[in-house]
C-alpha positions as CSV (number, residue, x, y, z in Angstrom):
1,M,82.6,55.6,21.1
2,N,83.6,52.3,19.5
3,L,87.3,52.2,20.2
4,I,88.4,49.6,17.6
5,R,86.3,51.2,14.9
6,D,86.9,54.9,15.8
7,C,90.5,54.6,16.8
8,L,92.6,51.8,15.9
9,D,94.4,52.3,12.6
10,K,93.4,55.9,12.4
11,Q,95.9,58.4,11.3
12,V,97.3,60.7,14.1
13,V,98.2,64.2,13.5
14,D,99.8,66.6,16.1
15,R,98.3,70.0,17.1
16,H,100.1,71.6,14.0
17,G,98.7,69.0,11.6
18,Q,101.8,67.0,11.1
19,N,101.4,63.3,10.7
20,M,102.6,61.0,13.4
21,G,101.5,57.7,12.3
22,R,98.6,55.4,12.9
23,V,97.1,54.2,16.2
24,D,98.5,50.8,16.3
25,G,97.3,49.8,19.9
26,I,95.0,50.9,22.7
27,V,96.0,50.5,26.3
28,I,93.2,49.9,29.0
29,Q,93.9,50.6,32.5
30,L,92.3,48.0,35.0
31,E,91.9,48.9,38.6
32,T,90.1,46.8,41.1
33,G,86.7,48.0,41.9
34,K,86.7,50.5,39.0
35,Q,85.5,50.7,35.5
36,P,88.2,50.1,32.9
37,R,89.4,53.3,31.2
38,V,91.4,54.1,28.1
39,A,94.9,55.1,29.3
40,F,96.9,55.5,26.2
41,V,96.9,55.0,22.3
42,E,100.2,53.5,21.0
43,L,102.0,54.2,17.8
44,G,105.0,52.3,16.4
45,V,106.3,49.2,14.8
46,E,106.5,47.3,18.0
47,T,103.0,47.5,18.8
48,V,102.1,46.4,15.2
49,A,104.4,43.4,15.6
50,R,102.7,42.5,19.0
51,R,99.5,42.5,17.1
52,V,100.9,39.8,15.0
53,S,102.6,37.7,17.5
54,S,104.6,38.1,20.8
55,S,107.5,36.3,19.2
56,F,107.6,38.6,16.2
57,E,107.6,41.4,18.6
58,R,110.5,40.2,20.4
59,L,112.5,39.4,17.1
60,L,111.6,42.9,15.8
61,K,112.7,44.6,19.0
62,K,116.1,42.6,18.9
63,L,116.6,43.8,15.3
64,I,115.9,47.5,16.1
65,R,118.0,47.5,19.1
66,S,121.0,45.9,17.4
67,Q,120.8,48.3,14.5
68,A,119.5,51.5,15.8
69,G,120.6,51.4,19.4
70,E,118.3,51.9,22.1
71,Q,115.6,53.4,20.1
72,E,112.2,53.0,21.4
73,A,110.0,51.9,18.5
74,R,106.7,52.6,20.5
75,Y,105.3,55.9,21.6
76,R,102.3,56.3,24.0
77,I,100.0,59.3,23.8
78,P,97.9,59.9,26.9
79,W,94.1,59.5,26.1
80,S,93.5,62.9,27.8
81,K,95.6,64.4,24.8
82,V,93.7,62.7,22.1
83,I,90.8,64.4,20.2
84,P,88.8,62.4,17.6
85,A,88.3,64.4,14.6
86,G,86.6,62.7,11.8
87,I,88.8,60.3,9.9
88,E,91.9,61.1,12.1
89,L,92.9,61.8,15.6
90,V,94.5,65.0,16.9
91,A,97.1,64.6,19.6
92,N,97.7,67.7,21.8
93,V,101.5,67.3,21.5
94,E,104.3,68.5,19.1
95,A,105.5,65.5,16.8
96,E,109.0,66.8,16.5
97,K,109.2,66.9,20.4
98,T,108.2,63.3,20.7
99,P,109.9,60.1,19.9
100,A,107.1,59.0,17.7
101,L,109.2,60.0,14.6
102,R,112.6,59.1,15.9
103,L,112.8,55.4,14.3
104,E,111.2,56.6,11.2
105,L,113.8,59.5,10.7
106,W,116.6,57.0,11.6
107,L,115.4,54.5,8.9
108,R,115.1,57.4,6.3
109,R,118.7,58.6,7.1
110,N,120.4,55.2,7.4
111,V,118.3,52.8,5.2
112,V,116.2,54.5,2.7
113,S,118.8,57.1,1.8
114,R,121.2,54.2,0.7
115,I,118.6,52.7,-1.8
116,P,119.4,53.8,-5.3
117,G,116.7,56.0,-6.7
118,A,115.2,56.6,-3.5
């Protein structure tokens, strides 16, 4: 499997087919004397910001914390719960029971709903 081509930026759905977002990062675990292994896929705006630059990630993290409190803007799904399925990845989790959608729901409730016509 080519991780970058087959996983990064692919849509992730939960076991019921609900969209959870896109794979924004891949976490590799390195252990001395062992082969590297994929540990997690990451979803969230903090991970996207890190792909741009570490200073942008810090700035965005401060902004999110100041506006939304201690919201975690990153969610890791263990690789053992991910199943590649064509053009998307299926995560053996329930989206509503994870923090993956928490920031999105907060933004919808506190920002988007205040935009006229939204």
